[in-house]
N, C-alpha and C positions, 0 to 999 in steps of 0.2 A: 137864289137859297142857300143855306148857312149845311156843305154838306155834313161837316163835322153830328150837325146836330140828326140829320134825315137816319144815319148811321149808328148812332146813339143805340134808339131802339135793341137793336137788331144787336150791338159788342158786347151790351146788358143780355139780353135772355140765352146768349153763346154761352158765357160766363156764369149763368144759373144751370144752364145744360149738361153741362160739360160733367160737372160738378153731381149728376143725377144722372147719366149715361154709362157705364160701368164704359163701354168702346171704346173712351177716350184716350185711356190707360197707354193706349199706345200713342197717344200723341205727344206734343216733346213740351210741347202749350198748349195747350185747348183752351187759353185764356187770346188764346192769338182766331181763333178759329170764328167765320162770322156764319149763322145762322139762317132759312130761310132762304136757299139758294135754289133752284132747277137745276138740273144736271143733264144735259144732255149728250149720250157717251155718241162720237163720229167714226166711222172704222173706212181710211183710206181719206183718199183725194176724193172718190165719187160721190164719197155720201158727208163732206163736207167740207165742199170747195160750193155745191148749191146751198145749202144753208149759211156759206159765208155771202156769197153771195146774192140769198134772197132777206138776209136780215141788211148787207148794204141796203135795198134797194130804197128799205120799209126805211134807212135814216131819216132823221128832219130835221136837225142840231147839229148833228157833231162824228165824223168817222172816222177809227187812228191806229190805225194796221202799222205794226212793225216787225220787224222780219229779217230772218239773213238773209234769206235767198230772193231776189225777185226778177225772176227773167220777163225779158220778152218775148218767150213766147205763146203759145197757143193760149192756155192758161193765163200767161201772162197779162195778154190784152184783152181777157175776157175782165181781167179785176179789173184795168186801164180800164174800159170803160164805161162799167161798173161807181166808178170814184170819180170820174170827172162827166158821169153828170149829174153827180150829189152837188161835187163843187157848182158847177154850172146853175143848180134849180136855188144858192144861196147854202147850204152843207156846208161846216167848216172839216176839211177833209187835211186831212195830214199824214204823211209815209215816212217812216222811219227804216232806209235800209242798211246790209250791210258792207261795206266798199268791193271787201273779199269776195263774200256769200254771191256775190252780186255784181263782182268782176264784170263778167260778158255783157252787165245787159244795154241795149244799146239806146246813141245819144236821141234819137226822133224818138221812142217813148217818154226819154226823160221830156221831151221840151213839148211831147202832149201832152202830160199831163201838169209841169207849169204851166203852159200858155191857160188849159180850162180850170187855171185855179184851186191845181192842187199843192198843198204845199211841202215839198222834202226837204227830209235828213240824208247824206247819204253818209252814215256812222266809220270817224276815226279813216278822212284816207291815205292814200296808202304814199303819197308826194310828199312828203317834207315841206314842199312850201309852203302845201294848200292847209288850214285854218285845223286847229286839230284831232291832228292828223293822227297816225297809229301803225305799229304794226302789230304787236304780239296783243292787244286788249279788241277782242271782236266782240260783237252783240249778235249771240243766236237765240234770244229770242222769236219766237212764234201768236205774237199774241192780236188780236181784233177790236177791236171793244166800240160801239154800235150806242150814242147819247148817253153812253155811259155807264146803261142797265144791263145791256147783253155783251155778250163777251164770247171771245174762239182763244182754246188754248192748246198751246202740245206740243205734236211733232212737226207738222204738218207746213211747208217751203210754199211760195205763187212760182208754178213752175211744173211742166206735163211729165216730169216725172212721177211725181205722185197724180199724176190724169189715169184715170180709167181707160186698160188699154184697146176696149171696142171705143175710144176716142181716140187714139194714137196718143196717149197717154203712155208710161215706161212702168203702172203698176204695182209701184211701187209699196209694201205697207208702212203702213205707218197706224196713228190715235189721234184727237182732238178732240178736245170736249166742250160743246153751247152752255153758257154760264148765263142765267139770268137771274140777277138779285146785288147782294150786296159786297159781297166776289169780286164781279166784274166794275165794282169802281176802284175795290184794288190793285185788280189787275191796268184800269186805268192808272192808276197813280203812278205804277212803274210806267210806262211811256210818258206820260207830263212830263218827271223828274229824267229821264234820258232827252228829255225833248229842249230842257232846264240849261240843263248842263253843259250841253251841245248845243245851243242854238241861244244864250240867255233871253229866252222871250219868254212869257209863261201866258198861260191858259186857264180860265177855270172851267173844269168838272161842270156836262151839263146832268148830273147822276140827279133823280128826283123818283124815292123811292118812295113810294104808295101802301101797298103791300109787298108781305114777304111771297115769294112767285114758289118758294116748293119747302120741303126741308129737309135736307142735307146740308150742317157743315161742313164750310170749308175753310179751309188756312193757304191764303194765296203765298209764297218761298219763292224769294229771292233771292242770287249772288248779283250783289251792289259795288258797295264800297272795297274796298280790303280789309275791311276790321269784320266784314257780317259778307265773309268767303264760303266759311261751313255752313252757313246757316240748312243750306239742303243739305247735306252731306251727313248732320246733326237732327235732320228729322229721319232720314233713314238709318241711319244708329242704332235710336232709341226704340221707334217699328222693330230693327229686327232684330234685338234686347228685348224684347215683349211677343214674338214672335212665340206659339207654343200647338201650331198646328199646322200646317205652309206658309212660305215662302216664295211668291214665282216672280220671277221680274222678263222679262224683254228687253234689250239694251241694245240700240246699235254697235257703241263702243264697247261693249267692258273690259276695259282696264281696273278694276281698282285696286285700289290702297292696302296696305298691310292693314291698319283697324277695318274696312270694312271685308276684307280677309275673314279678319278674327272674328266678328260678329255671325260671320256666315258662317262658319265651321263650327264653330262655337254651339248654333245655332242645331245644328244637324246631331253634334252629342247632345244635343235633348230631342235628341226624337223626332225634331222637324220637318216637312220635307222642303227641300231646297230643289227650286229646280231655274236654270238659265238659259232661257231662247236666246237664241242670233243669229248671228247672218249666216250663207256659206259662205253668201256671193258678197263683198265689201265694194264699196262704193270708193273706200280708204283704203287699200293691200294693209298700207306699212300698220294702217290702227289695226288692222285683221289680225295682223306676224302677231304685232303688243299685245293684245289678247291672245291667244294661242299660244304664246309661251305661258300661259299662268291651269292653262289644260290641265295638264297633268294632274297638276296639286292640286287642285277642283277634286279633281273623281277619286285619286287615291282617299280622300277625304269624301268619299259617298254624296259628296255634288252631282243633282244628273245633269249633265249640256245638252240641249236640242239648237240642232242646223236644221235654218228657216230655205230650203229648198229655191226660192226667193219666186219675180226677181225683191228686191236689197230690199232685208229689213229695214227700215230709221225709228220706232218703237223706241220710249224713254218711257215705261208705267211698269211699275208691280204695282202684287195687293201685299199683303200681307194678313192671314188664319183668314182672311174671306169678309174684316172688316175694316179697315185701314188700305187706301191704296192713293197713288200716284197717276199721274199722267203731265209731260209735259215736254221744256226741253233735252232734261240736263240729263249728260251720258255719263258714265261714270265711270271719269276719265281724267285727267290732272287736267284736259288742257281746260275743260267745262266746272272744277276745283276755284284751278287758279287764273285763269285769266275770261273769261268769258261773261258777261252780260246772260242770264240765263231765268226761269219762269218756269216752275213747276205751279198743281194745285194736289196741295194732298186734302185728301176727302176721307171723314168715318159716318158713311151708311155703307149699311151691313143689301140694301137692293144697286145699287151703285155700285159696289167697291165686287159682288156675286157676275154683277156682268163684265165687271175687267176681268176678273178671275174663273170664267165661261168663256170670254175670247185669247187666253194668252193662255189655257190648256187644249184650246182646240183645235188653237195652232202650233201646238205642239206634237199636237194626235197626231197634224199631216205631216212631220219633221221628222227630221234623220237623229237618231236620240246615236250621239258620241262614248261610246262604253272602250273603257283605259286598251283596252286588250288589243282594239284597233290600231287605238287611236297610237301606242306605241308603234305603233307596224312602218308610217309613220320617214321618206324618207331623211337622211342628211342636213339636204339641202335645204331643210323645210322645217330641222331646228338648229343651223343659223339665221336665216334670216330674223325666224322669232326671236331667235336669244340680239340679234341685233339690233331689230325694233324695240327690244323690252328696255333696255338700256335710253334708246333715245325716247317713251314712254311719254317725257316733261312735257317733250319741245312735236308731239302729235297733235 
């Protein structure tokens, strides 16, 4: 089937819709949004993992999984069993995992997958003698696509860290989205691009769009080659510049560059309610110190900061005016901007954006608000660490 022809009606419909819908003013590139998508917000591994495993079990032709962290723990074994079952049944099963993110992946786990027929790609091995090795460029995406038509993306990796505490997991707080519709093909296109670039082997998409399953306008935005590193950041800036009522952000490693900071501060001067949720305890302490260096500047200008009490807040989500929203893997830091492969979905739909806004506001209500007088009382040693790691932020 010619996938370009199958996607074309949805693309043309999107072009007509963005001219008629005023909400698309929040979109930097409205013509790149595809219509007819159905979205399901999945909070934490407790909701995401069962939905992902169910989708894998229903696969008929292909399963493509791309993840930064793949661990051979209980959660990883559950996914391995689901993937190998599909591979033995004749489906094409491919897995991309990052070499650094999955550095402790057990050799017997890898053998188990390979022996069942799962095709594996270790992204940029650290050893210089290995093919296409690398140190700085990492694959930080979290993508699962089943049969080319159902996809998942967000911030959740494949590890017990995100599993429900009642099942022995770490209970990390994050968000994922299940996508049914044309945007799933766009996520698979990102997977296919990495697969081809790193292996030299191409495969055709299995997507077959017979109808539009939903109503959401979705743009899949990715950091790919160097010339396109700006895409996610640029879309954020455009939406923030358009904000009239609120900008709510939850981000695990919030170290915004000067351009993002200026946009947020200008929004505050326009009377926009700007709030950011950050973790109290981080899995990367150096990044947390770099983030905190900027807190006093944020607070002086009226930005409200909230510290999630724990376990780890790993989300990368944002909502502007309850209209434009984003879920993905992109952190507001230098590494996501310049070095990592990232993937976000940007959504224009009031119903989905409202659900995401309720989630973020509820999380902020459960968190501790950081106030300027109290923040200034932190000890000198904390200030020292903040200054040092902020200087090193480009390499964190």
